[in-house]
N, C-alpha and C positions, 0 to 999 in steps of 0.2 A: 270297523264292520266286516261281516261275513255274507258269503255268497256260496251257497252250496255248502261244501265243507272245507274251503280255502278261504283265507283271509287275504283282503285287500292291503297289500303292503304298501305304507306310503312311500311317494316317489317326489324327489327332489331334481327339478330340471333348471340348471344354470345357465344364464346367456353366455353367450358364445364370446370369449375375451377377444378371440381373432377378429370378430367381426366388429367388435367396439374400437380395437385398436385400428383397423383401417379407416373408421370414421374418424377418429381422433387425426389421425394422419392427413386424411383429406381436408379436415376443418384446419389444420395448422397449414397447409399448402396454401389454402384460401387466405389466411391471416397474413402470413410472410409474403405471400405474392402481393397482396395488395398494400401493404407497408413498402416493400421495394419500389412498387408502381408510384406511389406517394413521394416517395424520396426521389427517385430520377425524373418524375414527371415535371415539364416545363410549363403545363398547362394549369391556369389558376382553379380551374374546377375539378376537383377531386373528390367531389362529394359520394358518386357511387363507390369509389375505393373505400372511403372510411364508413360507408354503411355495412359494406361486405366486411369489414373488420369487426363492426359493431354486431354483426349478426354471427359470423364465425368464430369470432373470439369467446364468447359465452359457449358455443356450440363444443368448442376443445375442451372448455372449463369441465361442461357437463361429461363429455365422453371421458376424460382424464378419471373423473369422480367414479364413473361406472368401471374403469379399470379397477379402482380400489374396492369398490362396493358393487360388486355386479348384482344384476338383477337375478332373483330366484321365483318360480314357480312352484309351491310344494303343493302336492295332492294329498289327499288322504281319504279315508272313509265318507267323510261328511262335505267336504267340497276341495277348494282350493283358495290358496291365500298366494296374492303377488307381494314379495317383499324385496327388500334391498335397493339399492339404485337412489331415486328419489323419494322411495316413499316411506313415509314418516310412521304411518301406523297403518301398518297391514290388517286388512278385513277379510273374514270368512265369507266367501260367494258360496252357497250352499248347491249341491248338484240339483236338487229338486227346486230351486228357484230361476234355473236357466232352462232353455230349450235345447242346449246343444252348441257344440262350435261349428263355425263355417268361416271359408275363407271368402273374403270380397277384395274388390279394387277400389281403390282409393284415386280420383281424378290425381293425374302427376304425381303419385307418391307409392304405387307399388300395391302389393298385396297385404292384407292385414288378417289377423285371426280375431274372428267376431263372434258374439254371442248375444242372443235375446233372451230378456227376462220372460218367466212364465207368466201367463195371465193373471194380474191381481196383486203380483209381488210388489211391483214398484208403481207410482202415482204417475200419471203422464204428466210431462212438462214440456216445454219449449225445446230444452235442449235434446230431450231425448227422442222427439219427434225430427229434429235435426239430424242428431247422429242415426236415426233408423233411417232416414232417406238416403244417407250416404251407404247403409250396407248392413249396420248392426247397431243396437242399443248400447253396448260396450264394445270394448277391443283390449287385447291385450298388445304391449308393445312390441316391436320388432327386436331383432337380434337373439333368436335362439338357435341353438345350434341345428336345428332341423328346419327344413323347407315349413313353410305356411301351411301347406297340405298335410306333410307328416305330421305336423303337431297338433292339426284339426283331427286326425285320425287317431293318433294316439290320445288325446284329450277324450275324445268321444267313446273310444274303447274302455277307458279307465272310468269315465263317468257310469257308462252301462254297467261295467262289473260292480260298481261301487253301490248303484241301486237296487242290483239285483239281491241285495241281501234283506 
């Protein structure tokens, strides 16, 4: 797509492997710490430790997979595509179908990069109203090489240039 006399070049943003590695290491610490506590525990009630392993074990597997197949955000003149990671079938989200990007806080989960759909693009649903009450109708995953604020600015600027054509 063109704006003025310049072409909007495609841009690929890959998730930070460093952040993913830190999350993998943190998950492994919880798994191994829980396993050790179960091993040395003289108490018969180790339910919480088993639950900790049951949660952080799969988390460690997901983060290991994200190191092998990192998430990617592909921006082009039409919109953006989120791929890689656990995404099996990436879909294009068109620039005109959204109202822009913003940062919002999830309770006890930090900042997220969210976006809302333009009026009339998506049908109302219970899930859409729940997610909107949290701060956005849809969101991008965490783990990008930039802060959520920097990512929102970058995405909004790219969207503005792409739609100017």
